N, CA, C and O atoms as a MOPAC input file, in Angstrom:
PM7 MOZYME 1SCF
protein

 N      0.84400 1    -1.18100 1     0.00000 1
 C      0.00000 1     0.00000 1     0.00000 1
 C      0.88900 1     1.24300 1     0.00000 1
 O      1.84800 1     1.30600 1     0.76900 1
 N      0.59100 1     2.23700 1    -0.84900 1
 C      1.43900 1     3.42800 1    -0.90500 1
 C      1.28800 1     4.29800 1     0.34000 1
 O      0.31100 1     4.20100 1     1.08400 1
 N      2.28000 1     5.13900 1     0.53400 1
 C      2.23000 1     6.06700 1     1.66800 1
 C      1.10300 1     7.07700 1     1.46800 1
 O      0.77500 1     7.44700 1     0.34100 1
 N      0.51900 1     7.51400 1     2.58000 1
 C     -0.50800 1     8.55100 1     2.51300 1
 C      0.15900 1     9.91200 1     2.46900 1
 O      1.17900 1    10.13400 1     3.12100 1
 N     -0.41000 1    10.81000 1     1.70900 1
 C      0.13800 1    12.15900 1     1.62800 1
 C     -0.66800 1    13.09800 1     2.51300 1
 O     -1.89800 1    13.06400 1     2.52700 1
 N      0.04800 1    13.93400 1     3.24700 1
 C     -0.58900 1    14.96900 1     4.05400 1
 C     -1.09700 1    16.07300 1     3.13700 1
 O     -0.42300 1    16.43700 1     2.17300 1
 N     -2.26700 1    16.60400 1     3.42600 1
 C     -2.77200 1    17.76700 1     2.70300 1
 C     -1.92300 1    18.96700 1     3.13800 1
 O     -2.03100 1    19.42600 1     4.27500 1
 N     -1.09000 1    19.46700 1     2.24000 1
 C     -0.13500 1    20.51400 1     2.60700 1
 C     -0.81300 1    21.84000 1     2.93300 1
 O     -0.30300 1    22.60900 1     3.74800 1
 N     -1.95300 1    22.11600 1     2.30900 1
 C     -2.69500 1    23.32700 1     2.65200 1
 C     -3.15000 1    23.28200 1     4.09900 1
 O     -3.08100 1    24.28400 1     4.81000 1
 N     -3.61700 1    22.11400 1     4.53700 1
 C     -4.06600 1    21.96300 1     5.92200 1
 C     -2.88000 1    21.96800 1     6.88100 1
 O     -2.98200 1    22.49500 1     7.98900 1
 N     -1.76200 1    21.38800 1     6.46500 1
 C     -0.59100 1    21.32900 1     7.33600 1
 C     -0.06800 1    22.72700 1     7.66400 1
 O      0.47700 1    22.95200 1     8.74400 1
 N     -0.23200 1    23.65300 1     6.73900 1
 C      0.22500 1    25.02500 1     6.96900 1
 C     -0.75300 1    25.82000 1     7.81900 1
 O     -0.37000 1    26.82600 1     8.41600 1
 N     -2.00300 1    25.39000 1     7.88400 1
 C     -3.04200 1    26.16700 1     8.56300 1
 C     -3.35000 1    25.69400 1     9.97000 1
 O     -3.73800 1    26.50100 1    10.81500 1
 N     -3.18700 1    24.39900 1    10.24800 1
 C     -3.58500 1    23.83800 1    11.53600 1
 C     -2.37900 1    23.28800 1    12.27500 1
 O     -1.49900 1    22.67400 1    11.67200 1
 N     -2.33800 1    23.51100 1    13.59100 1
 C     -1.25700 1    22.99500 1    14.42000 1
 C     -1.87600 1    22.28100 1    15.61200 1
 O     -2.71700 1    22.85400 1    16.30500 1
 N     -1.47000 1    21.02800 1    15.86400 1
 C     -2.06800 1    20.30500 1    16.98600 1
 C     -1.61000 1    20.86200 1    18.33000 1
 O     -0.44700 1    21.23200 1    18.49000 1
 N     -2.52400 1    20.92000 1    19.29000 1
 C     -2.22200 1    21.32100 1    20.66000 1
 C     -2.86000 1    20.30400 1    21.58900 1
 O     -3.52900 1    19.37600 1    21.13500 1
 N     -2.65500 1    20.47500 1    22.88900 1
 C     -3.23000 1    19.53700 1    23.85700 1
 C     -4.75400 1    19.58600 1    23.83500 1
 O     -5.40900 1    18.57500 1    24.08600 1
 N     -5.32700 1    20.76200 1    23.53300 1
 C     -6.77700 1    20.90300 1    23.56800 1
 C     -7.46800 1    20.71000 1    22.23300 1
 O     -8.69200 1    20.81700 1    22.16200 1
 N     -6.73000 1    20.43100 1    21.18000 1
 C     -7.33100 1    20.26700 1    19.85300 1
 C     -6.37700 1    20.77000 1    18.78200 1
 O     -5.17100 1    20.53300 1    18.86200 1
 N     -6.90500 1    21.46000 1    17.78500 1
 C     -6.09400 1    22.02800 1    16.70300 1
 C     -6.32500 1    23.52400 1    16.66100 1
 O     -7.47000 1    23.97600 1    16.63500 1
 N     -5.24400 1    24.30100 1    16.65300 1
 C     -5.39800 1    25.74700 1    16.59700 1
 C     -5.21500 1    26.22700 1    15.16300 1
 O     -4.54800 1    25.58100 1    14.35600 1
 N     -5.82700 1    27.38400 1    14.86100 1
 C     -5.73700 1    27.96700 1    13.53100 1
 C     -5.86300 1    29.47600 1    13.66100 1
 O     -6.37800 1    29.98400 1    14.65700 1
 N     -5.38700 1    30.18700 1    12.64700 1
 C     -5.48800 1    31.64300 1    12.63400 1
 C     -6.88900 1    32.04300 1    12.19400 1
 O     -7.58000 1    31.27900 1    11.52100 1
 N     -7.29600 1    33.23100 1    12.57500 1
 C     -8.60800 1    33.73800 1    12.18300 1
 C     -8.57100 1    34.18500 1    10.71900 1
 O     -7.53800 1    34.63300 1    10.22200 1
 N     -9.68600 1    34.06000 1    10.05200 1
 C     -9.78300 1    34.53800 1     8.66800 1
 C    -10.16500 1    36.01400 1     8.64900 1
 O    -10.40600 1    36.60600 1     9.70100 1
 N    -10.22200 1    36.60100 1     7.48200 1
 C    -10.62100 1    37.99800 1     7.24500 1
 C     -9.61400 1    39.00700 1     7.80700 1
 O     -9.99700 1    40.12000 1     8.16800 1
 N     -8.35200 1    38.63800 1     7.88200 1
 C     -7.36100 1    39.58200 1     8.41300 1
 C     -6.21300 1    39.77100 1     7.41800 1
 O     -5.08500 1    40.06000 1     7.81800 1
 N     -6.50100 1    39.60900 1     6.12400 1
 C     -5.45500 1    39.70900 1     5.11600 1
 C     -5.52700 1    40.97400 1     4.27300 1
 O     -4.50300 1    41.61700 1     4.04000 1
 N     -6.70000 1    41.33800 1     3.81900 1
 C     -6.80500 1    42.48500 1     2.92400 1
 C     -8.12900 1    43.18300 1     3.15600 1
 O     -8.99200 1    42.69000 1     3.88200 1
 N     -8.27800 1    44.34700 1     2.52200 1
 C     -9.43900 1    45.23700 1     2.71500 1
 C     -9.59900 1    45.53800 1     4.20100 1
 O    -10.67900 1    45.37700 1     4.77100 1
 N     -8.50800 1    45.97400 1     4.81300 1
 C     -8.52700 1    46.23600 1     6.25300 1
 C     -8.98600 1    47.64700 1     6.57700 1
 O     -9.25900 1    47.95100 1     7.73800 1
 N     -9.07900 1    48.51900 1     5.57600 1
 C     -9.42600 1    49.91100 1     5.85800 1
 C    -10.85900 1    50.05800 1     6.34100 1
 O    -11.14500 1    50.93900 1     7.15200 1
 N    -11.76400 1    49.21700 1     5.86300 1
 C    -13.15600 1    49.34400 1     6.28700 1
 C    -13.46300 1    48.61500 1     7.59300 1
 O    -14.56200 1    48.74600 1     8.13300 1
 N    -12.50000 1    47.84900 1     8.10200 1
 C    -12.70600 1    47.13000 1     9.37000 1
 C    -12.19000 1    47.99000 1    10.51500 1
 O    -11.10700 1    48.56700 1    10.42200 1
 N    -12.95200 1    48.07600 1    11.57900 1
 C    -12.51400 1    48.92600 1    12.68100 1
 C    -11.40800 1    48.25600 1    13.48400 1
 O    -11.18100 1    47.05100 1    13.36900 1
 N    -10.72100 1    49.05500 1    14.30000 1
 C     -9.53800 1    48.58300 1    15.01400 1
 C     -9.85500 1    47.43900 1    15.95200 1
 O     -9.07200 1    46.49600 1    16.07100 1
 N    -10.98800 1    47.51200 1    16.61400 1
 C    -11.36800 1    46.45300 1    17.54700 1
 C    -11.52200 1    45.11600 1    16.82600 1
 O    -11.08200 1    44.07600 1    17.31500 1
 N    -12.15000 1    45.16400 1    15.66500 1
 C    -12.35400 1    43.93300 1    14.89700 1
 C    -11.02000 1    43.34400 1    14.44100 1
 O    -10.80800 1    42.13600 1    14.53600 1
 N    -10.11300 1    44.20700 1    13.94100 1
 C     -8.81100 1    43.72400 1    13.48600 1
 C     -7.98000 1    43.18400 1    14.64500 1
 O     -7.26400 1    42.19300 1    14.49600 1
 N     -8.07600 1    43.82900 1    15.78300 1
 C     -7.32500 1    43.38700 1    16.96300 1
 C     -7.79200 1    42.00400 1    17.41200 1
 O     -6.98200 1    41.15200 1    17.77700 1
 N     -9.11300 1    41.78900 1    17.38000 1
 C     -9.63600 1    40.49300 1    17.78900 1
 C     -9.32300 1    39.38200 1    16.78700 1
 O     -9.32600 1    38.20600 1    17.15100 1
 N     -9.05500 1    39.73800 1    15.54100 1
 C     -8.71900 1    38.73700 1    14.52800 1
 C     -7.26600 1    38.28100 1    14.61700 1
 O     -6.89100 1    37.30100 1    13.97300 1
 N     -6.44700 1    38.96800 1    15.39600 1
 C     -5.03900 1    38.58200 1    15.52900 1
 C     -4.88000 1    37.24300 1    16.24100 1
 O     -3.95600 1    36.48400 1    15.95000 1
 N     -5.77100 1    36.96300 1    17.16200 1
 C     -5.60200 1    35.79800 1    18.02100 1
 C     -5.95900 1    34.51000 1    17.28400 1
 O     -6.76000 1    34.50700 1    16.34900 1
 N     -5.34200 1    33.41800 1    17.73000 1
 C     -5.68300 1    32.11400 1    17.17400 1
 C     -6.88100 1    31.55300 1    17.92700 1
 O     -7.20300 1    32.00600 1    19.02600 1
 N     -7.52800 1    30.57700 1    17.33800 1
 C     -8.64900 1    29.92000 1    18.00200 1
 C     -8.57700 1    28.42900 1    17.69800 1
 O     -7.83700 1    27.99900 1    16.81200 1
 N     -9.34700 1    27.65300 1    18.43600 1
 C     -9.36800 1    26.20800 1    18.25100 1
 C    -10.40000 1    25.82400 1    17.19600 1
 O    -11.42500 1    26.48600 1    17.03500 1
 N    -10.10700 1    24.74800 1    16.48700 1
 C    -11.04700 1    24.20800 1    15.50800 1
 C    -12.26300 1    23.69300 1    16.26200 1
 O    -12.13100 1    23.07400 1    17.31800 1
 N    -13.43800 1    23.94800 1    15.72000 1
 C    -14.67800 1    23.49600 1    16.33800 1
 C    -14.68200 1    21.96700 1    16.42800 1
 O    -14.23000 1    21.29300 1    15.50300 1
 N    -15.19100 1    21.41700 1    17.53900 1
 C    -15.18800 1    19.95600 1    17.69800 1
 C    -15.85900 1    19.20000 1    16.54700 1
 O    -15.48100 1    18.06600 1    16.25600 1
 N    -16.84000 1    19.80800 1    15.89600 1
 C    -17.49700 1    19.13100 1    14.78400 1
 C    -16.61400 1    19.04100 1    13.54400 1
 O    -16.88100 1    18.23100 1    12.65600 1
 N    -15.55500 1    19.87100 1    13.47000 1
 C    -14.65900 1    19.86600 1    12.31500 1
 C    -13.34800 1    19.14000 1    12.57200 1
 O    -12.55100 1    18.97200 1    11.65000 1
 N    -13.10600 1    18.70800 1    13.80000 1
 C    -11.81800 1    18.09400 1    14.14600 1
 C    -11.57600 1    16.83300 1    13.32700 1
 O    -10.45400 1    16.58400 1    12.88700 1
 N    -12.61400 1    16.04100 1    13.12100 1
 C    -12.45000 1    14.77900 1    12.39700 1
 C    -11.91700 1    15.01800 1    10.98600 1
 O    -11.03400 1    14.29100 1    10.53300 1
 N    -12.43900 1    16.02700 1    10.28500 1
 C    -11.98100 1    16.29400 1     8.91900 1
 C    -10.55900 1    16.85000 1     8.91600 1
 O     -9.78800 1    16.56600 1     7.99900 1
 N    -10.20100 1    17.64200 1     9.93400 1
 C     -8.83300 1    18.16200 1    10.01900 1
 C     -7.85000 1    17.02100 1    10.25400 1
 O     -6.77900 1    16.98900 1     9.64800 1
 N     -8.20700 1    16.09000 1    11.12700 1
 C     -7.34600 1    14.94000 1    11.41100 1
 C     -7.14500 1    14.11900 1    10.14700 1
 O     -6.03600 1    13.65600 1     9.88100 1
 N     -8.20200 1    13.93400 1     9.36700 1
 C     -8.09100 1    13.15600 1     8.12800 1
 C     -7.15000 1    13.83000 1     7.13900 1
 O     -6.39500 1    13.15000 1     6.44400 1
 N     -7.18500 1    15.16000 1     7.06500 1
 C     -6.28900 1    15.87300 1     6.14200 1
 C     -4.83800 1    15.78600 1     6.59600 1
 O     -3.92700 1    15.83300 1     5.76900 1
 N     -4.61600 1    15.65800 1     7.90200 1
 C     -3.26100 1    15.64400 1     8.43400 1
 C     -2.75200 1    14.23800 1     8.70500 1
 O     -1.63900 1    14.08400 1     9.20800 1
 N     -3.52400 1    13.21200 1     8.39100 1
 C     -3.15300 1    11.85500 1     8.78800 1
 C     -1.91500 1    11.32600 1     8.08500 1
 O     -1.34300 1    10.33600 1     8.53900 1
 N     -1.48300 1    11.94100 1     7.00400 1
 C     -0.29300 1    11.47900 1     6.31700 1
 C      0.98000 1    11.73900 1     7.09700 1
 O      2.00100 1    11.09800 1     6.84900 1
 N      0.93200 1    12.68300 1     8.04800 1
 C      2.14400 1    13.01300 1     8.79800 1
 C      2.24900 1    12.19200 1    10.05500 1
 O      3.21100 1    12.33900 1    10.81000 1

């Protein structure tokens, strides 16, 4: 049986932690002028993947 390949897009976006998988917030790349400072500041922080999505993230990363 051939080796499984890790989804490289997912490998760059998700990092495993003790409590699950962390990821960066979206909507913090461009068109920042119309977003207020509070919104941009809150988008800086990382958050955990929702428990309902963990299974699909694990499947994408199972090659590693």
